[in-house]
N, C-alpha and C positions, 0 to 999 in steps of 0.2 A: 401274685408272686410275692414271696416273702423277701425280706432284706437279705437273709442268708443266701437264698437262691441267686439273687442279683449279684451279691458279693462273690459267690463262688463262680458264677459265669464270668464275671469280670476278671477274677484271678486266673481262670483257665485261659482266657484270651490274652492277658497281659504278657505272659512269658512268650507266647507265640509271636506277638507283635515285636517284642524286644529281640527275640532270637532271629526272627525273619529280617529285621532291619540290620542286625549285626551280621548275618550271613550275606545280605546284599552288599553291605559296606565292605566286607572282606572280599567279595567277588569283584567289586569295583576297584579295590586296591590292587588285587592280583592282576586284573586286566589293564590297569592303567599304564600307559606308555608316556614317559615324559616328552614334552614337545621339544625341549632343548636337549641336544645330546650332551652327555657329561664329558668331562675332560678325558676320563678313562675310555669311554666309547670312541671318542675322536682319535685318541692315540692308538687304540686297537685297530680302528679302520685305516689309519695311516700306515701302521705296520703291515697290515694285510695287503694294502695296495702296494707298498714297497716290495713285499715278498713276491707278489704277482709280477711286478715289473722285473725284479731280479731273475725270477724263473724264466720269464720271456726272453730276457737278454742271454741267459745261458743257453736256452734252446736255439735262439737265433744264431749265437756264436758257433754252436756245433753244426748247425745246418749250413752256415757259410764256410766253415772250415773244410768240409768235404769237397766241394767243387774247387776251392782255392788250392787244395793239396793236389788235386788231379791236374789242374792247369799248370801248377808249379812243376810237377813231375814231367809233364809233356814238354814244357818250355826247356827244361834242363836237358832232356833227351835230344830234342831238336838242336839245341845249342851245341851239345857235344858232337853231334853228327856234322854240323856245319864246320865246327872247329877242326874236326878230323879231315873233312874234305879240303879245307883251306890249307892245312898242313901238308897233305899229300900233294896238292896242286903246286905248292911252293917248292916242295922237294923235287917234284918232276921237272919243274922249270929250272931249278938250280942244277940238276943233273944234266940237263940238255945243254945249257949255255955256260955253266960254270959260275954264273952269278945270278943274283935275283933280278928278274925282269920287271918292268912296270906292269901293274895289274891290267889284264885284258878284261873284256866284257864279262866272262864267266866269273872270274875272280872278284871283280867289282860287285857283281850280284851276290856272291857268297859273303863278301865283307859287309854289304848292306844288310843282308839277312842276319848275319851275326850281330850287328849293332841293334837291329830291331828285337832280336831275341834277348839280348842283354838288357835292353830297356824293359821288355816284358818281365824278365826275371826280377828286376828291381821293383817294378810295380806290384808283382805278386808278393814279394817279400814285405813290402810296405803294407799291403792288405793283410797279410798274415799277422804282422805285428799289431795292427789295429784291432783285429778280431781277438788276438790274445789279450790285449789291454782291456777290451770290452769284457771278455770273460773273467779276467782277474778282478775288474771293478765290480762285476755282478757277484762274484764269490765273496768279495770283501763285504759287500752290502748284506749278503745272507748271513755271514759270520757275525756281523754286528747285531742282527736281530736275534740270533740264537743265544 
């Protein structure tokens, strides 16, 4: 084999070796994932987590609002009916005696029911305000991210 042949073979292999290692290096760089998350990635993950939390809070608020509204409406209807019964009962008693009589058993029961319904109405209103506050807080959090 002549020197020229050896040199030409070497020159033919040299670019392949260099290009092969350059390609491998480029592939390694492309597939490299840093072990430590960057500040940008941490911030993005935090924002994504906060977005998921806020979306959950909005969904939960809406899901709670439906049964609360139903309970509130039923309490208000029952309260109005009890108040109407009490009013009629008092009117009948006044018409019969000319003055208000002390409450008998039925009237005491109606008055107790009225008090229970009024407490229930207060509790439902408090729950409604809490859900509204939760929904507003979640919306505010979403607005900050956008």
